BALO-550787 format. One line per 8 residues: their letters; for each residue x, y, z of C-alpha. Coordinates in steps of 0.02 Angstrom, whole numbers, plus 50000, padded with zeros to 5 digits. Each point is the difference from the previous one (the first is absolute). Layout:
<rs>
a) X/Y/Z; ...
</rs>
This chain:
<rs>
msdtieng) 50000/50000/50000; 50075/50170/49952; 50031/50141/50121; 49872/50138/50014; 50049/50183/50004; 49920/50115/50125; 50048/50184/50006; 50159/49963/49899
isvqpspe) 50058/49865/50120; 50008/49815/49946; 49901/49890/50119; 50037/49814/50010; 49837/49892/50001; 49973/49893/50149; 50004/49809/49988; 49813/49993/50026
qeqealrr) 49971/50115/49852; 50115/49895/49891; 49907/49840/50048; 49832/50079/49961; 50062/50058/49831; 50063/49824/49960; 49834/49921/50050; 49907/50116/49883
evkslrrr) 50118/49961/49857; 49983/49812/50029; 49812/50016/50004; 50002/50095/49836; 50112/49868/49921; 49882/49862/50055; 49852/50089/49923; 50091/50020/49837
lmlaednl) 50052/49818/50003; 49822/49942/50029; 49939/50111/49859; 50133/49930/49885; 49949/49822/50047; 49816/50041/49965; 50044/50075/49830; 50103/49846/49960
krsqmvat) 49855/49884/50044; 49879/50102/49897; 50120/49999/49853; 50014/49812/50015; 49810/49983/50009; 49978/50112/49848; 50130/49902/49904; 49915/49837/50048
aqdrvesl) 49830/50070/49950; 50069/50062/49835; 50070/49828/49966; 49832/49922/50040; 49907/50126/49893; 50117/49971/49855; 49981/49814/50022; 49810/50014/50009
mkasvkke) 49995/50116/49851; 50102/49880/49898; 49885/49858/50050; 49847/50109/49967; 50063/50054/49829; 50040/49822/49959; 49828/49945/50057; 49916/50142/49906
lqyfrlvl) 50096/49952/49843; 49944/49820/50022; 49819/50053/50021; 50014/50123/49857; 50063/49865/49883; 49868/49881/50066; 49863/50127/49968; 50064/50038/49826
ncsiniil) 50018/49817/49955; 49823/49964/50062; 49924/50149/49910; 49876/49958/49863; 50052/50161/49913; 50149/50020/49886; 50130/50114/50082; 50157/50052/49906
lfdidgaf) 50144/50108/50067; 50122/50087/49881; 50150/50107/50042; 50020/50175/49928; 50074/49925/49841; 49853/49882/49975; 50090/49843/50054; 49903/49867/50097
vyatetfl) 50026/50004/50188; 49856/49890/50053; 49848/49907/49931; 49866/49902/50091; 49971/49815/49972; 49833/50046/49918; 50092/50087/49859; 50129/49862/49980
niagirsf) 49862/49870/49987; 49890/50097/49877; 50153/50047/49894; 50069/49822/50002; 50167/50048/50081; 50074/49864/50112; 50092/50113/50124; 50033/50184/50030
glidgrhy) 50188/49971/49978; 49970/49983/49812; 49939/50180/49986; 50088/50083/50148; 50089/50157/49937; 49927/49988/49824; 49902/50147/49927; 49813/49981/50018
kdvlaavv) 49971/50032/49813; 50113/49856/49953; 49911/49883/50119; 49822/50053/49957; 50032/49999/49812; 50007/49810/50010; 49833/49980/50093; 49883/50138/49936
saneldkf) 49960/50078/49832; 50094/50152/49937; 49844/50107/50013; 49971/49948/50181; 50183/50034/50043; 49994/50173/49920; 49847/50049/50101; 50082/49940/50162
sdvvdeav) 50161/50093/49960; 49904/50160/49972; 49922/49982/50173; 50171/49970/50081; 50075/50151/49912; 49856/50112/50056; 50017/49942/50182; 50188/50037/49998
rtqatvva) 49973/50169/49916; 49860/50058/50116; 50068/49912/50156; 49820/49947/50038; 49899/49840/49991; 49924/49969/49828; 49850/49884/49982; 49955/49912/49839
qesidfqn) 49886/49859/49947; 50059/49882/49865; 49958/49830/49926; 50153/49886/49999; 50026/49824/49934; 50156/49934/50086; 50102/49877/49891; 49869/50029/49862
agnlrefk) 49908/49849/50071; 49828/50060/49942; 49951/50047/50178; 49968/50186/49991; 49983/50073/50175; 49951/50174/50057; 50125/50084/50117; 49996/50161/50098
iyvtpmld) 50180/50059/50005; 50074/50116/50134; 50175/50065/49962; 50081/50096/50144; 50174/50081/50004; 50105/49951/50153; 50086/50149/50082; 50139/50005/50129
ehgksigv) 50002/50109/50157; 50058/50148/49895; 49856/49981/49876; 50114/49932/49865; 49931/49864/49886; 50089/49835/50026; 49883/49882/49911; 49823/49952/49949
malfsdit) 49870/49881/50070; 49865/49930/49884; 49848/49910/50069; 49884/49903/49884; 49829/49960/50075; 49900/49873/49902; 49821/50070/49991; 49936/49880/49868
dlnramdn) 49891/49902/50120; 49941/50160/50085; 49947/50074/49833; 49910/49840/49956; 49912/50002/50168; 49950/50181/49971; 49936/49958/49827; 49900/49856/50073
anranrak) 49931/50113/50136; 49952/50131/49871; 49916/49868/49895; 49910/49936/50154; 49943/50177/50041; 49939/50025/49823; 49911/49834/50007; 49922/50048/50166
seflanms) 49944/50167/49932; 49924/49916/49848; 49916/49873/50110; 49927/50135/50111; 49942/50100/49850; 49914/49848/49927; 49926/49957/50168; 49937/50178/50017
heirtpln) 49912/49989/49833; 49928/49827/50026; 49928/50043/50171; 49953/50182/49978; 49896/49964/49847; 49872/49888/50086; 50005/50112/50152; 49953/50144/49888
avigmsti) 49843/49903/49956; 49960/49962/50181; 50019/50179/50061; 49915/50070/49846; 49850/49887/50024; 49981/50056/50180; 49996/50180/49938; 49864/49958/49876
argtqdie) 49900/49910/50134; 50005/50153/50113; 49931/50107/49860; 49847/49896/49958; 49835/49955/50083; 49976/49847/49889; 50007/49850/50119; 50043/49877/49862
kihycmdk) 50141/50111/49941; 50065/50017/50177; 49997/49812/50022; 50088/49979/49835; 50138/50119/50053; 50016/49931/50175; 50020/49823/49934; 50163/50060/49925
veessthl) 50065/50082/50158; 50096/49908/50133; 50046/50064/50171; 50187/49975/49975; 50017/50096/49836; 50039/50172/50068; 50115/49924/50130; 50090/49901/49865
lgvindil) 50026/50157/49900; 50079/50081/50152; 50117/49852/50020; 50053/50013/49818; 50033/50186/50017; 50109/49969/50152; 50102/49868/49911; 50024/50110/49848
dmskiead) 50048/50150/50106; 50125/49896/50098; 50076/49937/49839; 50025/50178/49939; 50075/50050/50167; 50124/49856/49994; 50047/50047/49822; 50019/50183/50053
kfelsfte) 49869/50051/49871; 49867/50058/50121; 49956/50178/49952; 49875/50132/50053; 49892/50108/49888; 49965/50171/50075; 49839/50087/49948; 49883/50128/50076
fnfekmlm) 49844/49931/50086; 49865/50046/50125; 50061/49938/50168; 49832/49977/50088; 49922/49913/49850; 50141/49874/50008; 49962/49970/50184; 49814/49987/49962
rlvdmmrf) 50030/49863/49872; 50098/49902/50130; 49861/50023/50127; 49872/49936/49875; 50108/49849/49962; 50020/49957/50184; 49821/50032/50053; 49924/49829/49964
kleeksit) 50142/49904/50082; 49989/50106/50157; 49810/49993/50009; 50009/49810/49993; 50100/50001/50163; 49906/50148/50077; 50163/50097/50013; 49986/50185/50038
fdvfcdpe) 50099/50096/49869; 50049/50183/50024; 50096/50112/49881; 50082/50167/50036; 50071/50106/49859; 50098/50154/50051; 49922/50155/49920; 50177/50066/49974
ipysvksd) 50033/49865/49869; 49988/50081/49827; 49843/49968/49897; 50109/49917/49868; 50175/49929/50018; 50136/49934/49885; 50051/49821/50037; 49969/49824/49936
eqrlaqvv) 49815/49982/50041; 49991/49815/49960; 50151/49954/50106; 49949/50111/50145; 49827/49922/49998; 50084/49829/49994; 50095/50034/50161; 49849/50067/50094
mnllsnaa) 49890/49859/49935; 50127/49870/50054; 50006/50070/50176; 49810/50012/50011; 49980/49822/49935; 50125/49935/50128; 49911/50096/50138; 49833/49925/49947
kftpsggt) 50078/49827/49993; 50071/50006/50175; 49861/50098/50087; 49860/49896/50077; 49816/50034/49974; 49941/50155/50091; 50173/50079/50000; 50056/50168/49936
inlkavvk) 50114/50065/49861; 50056/50180/49983; 50077/50074/49843; 50084/50169/50021; 50089/50111/49874; 50081/50160/50064; 50130/50128/49949; 50157/49965/50101
hievdgty) 50109/50135/49927; 50004/50126/49858; 50176/50021/49933; 50080/50160/49937; 49973/49953/49817; 49814/49972/50030; 50012/49811/50008; 49875/49922/50122
ellfsvkd) 50054/49859/50114; 49842/49900/50032; 49978/49876/50142; 49878/49855/49984; 49945/49890/50143; 49896/49841/49998; 49956/49950/50178; 49900/49846/50048
sgigitqe) 49941/49910/50155; 50059/49832/49935; 50112/49861/50064; 50160/50103/50002; 50179/49951/49959; 50144/49939/50108; 50175/50077/49990; 50067/49844/49914
qkerlfkp) 49862/50008/49870; 50035/50185/49967; 50175/49957/49939; 49928/49891/49861; 49856/50111/49946; 50077/50097/49857; 50102/49857/49925; 49940/49919/49837
fsqadnsv) 49902/49838/50013; 49992/50020/50189; 49853/50018/50119; 49985/50034/50185; 49945/49820/50022; 50102/49885/49889; 49939/49836/50072; 49918/49875/49885
srkfggtg) 49841/50005/50102; 49987/50190/49998; 49821/50059/50008; 50018/50143/49877; 50052/49978/49819; 50087/50114/49875; 50157/50005/49895; 50104/50097/50125
lglaiskr) 50049/50122/49862; 49885/50145/50038; 50100/50086/50136; 50166/49974/49910; 49928/50081/49844; 49922/50139/50103; 50168/50035/50081; 50083/50018/49830
ivemmggg) 49862/50115/49936; 50006/50111/50153; 50190/50014/49991; 49991/50046/49816; 49878/50138/50050; 50128/50073/50119; 49931/49929/50162; 50008/49852/50118
ifveseqg) 49884/49875/50082; 49997/49922/50172; 49880/49917/50121; 49955/50026/50182; 49916/49851/50077; 49980/49892/50153; 49933/49824/49994; 49816/49995/50043
kgsefift) 49984/50190/49995; 49989/50039/49815; 50122/50078/49878; 50034/50167/49921; 50090/50007/49834; 50072/50171/49963; 50082/50060/49841; 50054/50166/49927
irvaagka) 50018/50059/49820; 50043/50163/49914; 49882/50077/49873; 49988/50162/49904; 49842/50104/49998; 49904/49986/49837; 49938/50144/49894; 49817/49950/50009
klqintdr) 49901/50091/50134; 49828/49968/50073; 49874/50093/49894; 49876/50092/50110; 49825/49992/49928; 49925/50174/50023; 49828/49922/50026; 50065/49914/50155
kklrllav) 50040/50163/50088; 49814/50023/50029; 49986/49832/50086; 49989/49971/50186; 50029/49827/50069; 49965/49916/50165; 50102/49848/50052; 49932/49892/50142
ddmryvle) 50111/49867/50079; 50046/49950/50177; 50183/49974/49950; 50101/50160/50018; 50130/49953/49867; 49860/49975/49871; 49935/50175/50034; 50177/50069/49987
mfgqialk) 50020/49911/49833; 49836/50077/49939; 50063/50172/50050; 50163/49977/49904; 49910/49935/49845; 49873/50142/50004; 50141/50127/50015; 50087/49927/49847
lgvecdta) 49837/49999/49900; 49959/50178/50048; 49835/49964/50088; 49935/50043/50172; 49980/49854/50118; 49930/49987/50177; 50023/49844/50105; 49897/49912/50133
dsgqealr) 50054/49854/50110; 49822/49937/50034; 49825/49996/49927; 49936/50123/50129; 50137/50126/49958; 49961/49980/49815; 49816/50039/50027; 50047/50152/50104
lmsknqyd) 50111/50067/49861; 49868/49967/49868; 49872/50100/50100; 50113/50152/49982; 50082/49973/49828; 49955/49937/49829; 50111/49865/49924; 50009/49939/49820
lifvdwkm) 50071/49828/50043; 50003/49906/50164; 50125/49859/50021; 49939/49882/50137; 50092/49855/50079; 49897/49841/50021; 50058/49935/50168; 50001/50132/50137
pgmdglel) 49959/49987/50185; 49829/50064/50052; 49917/50051/49837; 50071/49899/49855; 50013/50060/49821; 49839/49919/49940; 49896/50083/50135; 50083/50168/49969
srritekh) 49967/49984/49813; 49816/49961/50031; 49981/50155/50107; 50089/50109/49872; 49891/49933/49859; 49840/50023/50100; 50041/50182/50034; 50085/50055/49838
gekavvim) 49933/49876/49871; 50084/49992/49830; 50099/50159/50033; 50114/49904/50116; 50134/49898/49910; 50059/49872/50127; 50156/49898/49961; 50029/49846/50107
isaadwsq) 50183/49964/50046; 50050/49834/50076; 50133/49867/50002; 49863/49868/49982; 49940/49917/49842; 49860/50103/49918; 49896/49844/49972; 49981/49981/50189
ieenakaa) 49906/50164/50018; 49944/50046/49824; 49814/49966/50023; 49985/50092/50166; 50113/50141/49939; 49895/50035/49847; 49843/49998/50107; 50081/50130/50112
gikefiqk) 50024/50116/49850; 50187/49971/49973; 50051/50050/49822; 50175/49926/49990; 50119/49884/50092; 50189/50017/50012; 50114/49884/50093; 50135/50044/50123
plllpvve) 50142/50036/50001; 49967/50171/49925; 50116/50079/49872; 49984/50160/49901; 49954/49922/49830; 49850/49910/50080; 49929/50157/50078; 50040/50100/49843
svldkygs) 49898/49880/49892; 49850/50018/50117; 50011/50190/49993; 50009/49995/49810; 49846/49890/49995; 49889/50091/50125; 50081/50169/50022; 50013/50066/49822
eggtvsaq) 49897/49995/49842; 50116/49883/49909; 50060/49834/50064; 50153/49896/49970; 49993/49823/49933; 50129/49867/49971; 50114/50007/49850; 49913/49851/49925
kaadfahl) 49823/50070/50011; 50054/50173/49942; 50083/49932/49844; 49906/50019/49836; 50092/49919/49857; 49853/49962/49884; 50091/50088/49857; 50155/49890/50016
timlvedv) 50049/49830/49930; 50142/49899/50074; 50079/49833/49958; 50026/49877/50142; 50133/49870/49958; 49988/49859/50128; 50009/49811/49978; 49912/49952/50163
plnreiii) 49809/50008/49978; 49967/50035/50183; 50120/50148/49999; 49913/50071/49846; 49833/49982/50088; 50064/50093/50153; 50062/50152/49903; 49844/50008/49891
tlledtgi) 49887/49989/50152; 50098/50127/50102; 49991/50125/49856; 49819/49963/49960; 49930/50156/50085; 50118/50117/49905; 49915/49964/49833; 50166/49965/49916
kiiaaeng) 50001/49882/49851; 50122/49855/50021; 50064/49888/49858; 50087/49845/50068; 50146/49905/49923; 50059/49832/50069; 50184/50015/49951; 50126/50118/49922
aeavdlfn) 49978/49937/49822; 49812/50029/50008; 50032/50175/50070; 50115/50044/49854; 49870/49938/49874; 49858/50097/50084; 50101/50160/50004; 50058/49979/49820
edpfkynl) 49819/49982/49942; 49948/50169/50073; 50146/50098/50077; 49895/50154/50037; 49870/49906/50100; 50095/49986/50164; 50035/50139/50125; 50102/49887/50115
ifmdvhmp) 50068/49822/50009; 50019/49902/50162; 50131/49867/49963; 50037/49842/50101; 50179/49938/49988; 50002/49810/50017; 49884/49927/49867; 50003/49852/49880
vmdgyeat) 50031/50020/49812; 50076/50174/50022; 50046/50088/50162; 49965/50182/50041; 50177/50061/49966; 50002/49935/49821; 49821/50058/49970; 50046/50175/50054
rqirslev) 50154/50002/49889; 49899/49942/49849; 49864/50130/50029; 50130/50137/50016; 50082/49944/49837; 49840/50016/49896; 50005/50133/49865; 49850/50101/50060
pvartvpi) 50054/50150/50108; 49870/49962/50135; 50091/49835/50036; 50142/50098/50075; 49888/50111/50108; 49860/49887/50062; 50023/49981/50190; 50047/49821/50050
vamtanvf) 49996/49962/50187; 50068/49836/50068; 49879/49908/50115; 50103/49859/50072; 50048/49903/50155; 50184/50037/49962; 50032/50142/50121; 50188/50009/50025
kedvekcl) 50087/50161/49950; 50091/49909/49861; 49832/49934/49937; 49931/50177/49991; 50157/50057/49909; 49983/49854/49878; 49820/50053/49961; 50055/50180/49967
aagmndhi) 50146/49939/49892; 49878/49899/49894; 49904/50160/49961; 49865/50003/50134; 49953/50164/50082; 49962/49942/50177; 49976/49852/50117; 49861/49935/50115
gkpvdidq) 50038/49854/50116; 49883/49857/50039; 49895/49984/50105; 49931/50157/49919; 49937/50150/50097; 49847/50065/49907; 50037/50179/50052; 50172/49983/49922
viekirky) 49921/49933/49840; 49882/50151/49996; 50146/50116/50030; 50099/49927/49853; 49850/50013/49885; 49976/50182/50048; 50185/50037/49981; 50021/49928/49826
tavfn) 49831/50047/49925; 49988/50179/50064; 50021/50064/49822; 49836/49916/49952; 49896/50083/50139
</rs>
């Protein structure tokens, strides 16, 4: 230990101080020694770990190389590796076998063009070389599809070829990999599938024609029966009607729709239509089925929904009808079904989002069943012994339609407590507006019903129609209002507590006589109360649920000088002559009978050849031709082409409208391509027939 200097004088350290200094130095040396030993151990551990890692990496690389070669050798694809000069580096066993090369050693290092020149044609080699050159030039994968016959063995195969440049870590090209995937069998399978799809489509089209044609007769005959009082004629028509016909038609439609959906050819046709009239048609179609089971059916239509909307009327009606039919099927006698249509949202561009709800008091659905509901060919109850029938296509088709209309569909249900199916769609407001009859503004109505929502519906309808309407929730209240006010029409519910509708009507008639126009409203069948109602002085009967078109027709009949009648009755075509080309006698009879009241003259032809001859005899005789498509001797397409090719100018202008059970879009397009002007599908809608006659003969009016 060195001396210390204090005030310029050297001071010798004491022995104790020297010992303490030595102890500290020894302690420091020990710490440094321990640290050195620790560093040495860590260095040894790191070195050992590095050795192990290097050993494992070598083993791993070796293993990976083994697996890589194994994978390549087991690959069903041809894989070729070339270096940057085009020399072979590797080829899979698949290539060696198909090229007839015993081992890779025979081609290792040889240029790929030299090798391939011996096993493929010059043209095939040139095409492959072009692909390789493009991949090298662009430094990107190039895909090509070529037909190659290896060894010219007469076995031409289709290959999809992927040529990819191989780059090192610096992005420099060091070689090329070519992969040949044999897609011959896949293409054949696709061709077979396409042929099967075409065959299926043809089968469905033929089935549609073969089944729709007799169904046209069945439904047409029922229409004729409803329009006659002749008992023998009714019996004749009813003999040809079977209970399952309409149901069978629905099954066919479902199958055809599902086929179009699977082929991705399901399309919508957007037109403008009256929204409430569409609902009214559905109500009329459901009425008999619901009355059979004594099901209470209520409809609410939001007054904010435009008078006319743009959408696919037929498909929208199909969805609502499917939900109503299901509700009727699963709701027991005495239950209830509610149909509601409301505006959910009006978007910035004026598009309306509509919400529909069909709620029933039926058997309900479990959570497990919900998951299957909207899948094709599936029902809530898939057991063989299920109580309720059906194809299981309706909800799947409805889901597709709703989604194509910009909405969605779902169900809320609990087993044993009924179900509520809810769906939304988007529609545009149509241009047509409700025309207010000025005569109606003078009218004053009285609506009498014990159900508040019915009175509210009357108020909304009256507001739309521009008439004044008072409401009463009982017979006594109605009499009180009538003692103070004069009403042009009184709408009276049949079943009300206290004083029912019949008693109220009798009292009104006794006091006001013929001046009082009493309209009975009820959910019951008119035949149940017709005799007593007429005796009570009731002029008219309308069934619930109430919609605007129903009330409007009553006002037109009793509230103004002129009345409205159906399109069929209003039609007067006595000055017209049409040709009906139809090979089925019963179908000819239906059309002739349905048009009987219009006075139109109908000349019938049994096939296309006869139609051409009739037209050629007197081309100026016919104002319109209704043409069937599938007929013996000559079909409708050829008949139309021959008529159009006649030398007389009228042959090119006479309206020809297809009337056929072929209703696919491609069928309509085929009719138009043959020279027809329009298309009507079977079963025919007489109002549509009248509409087409008016449209194409307007020049003669």
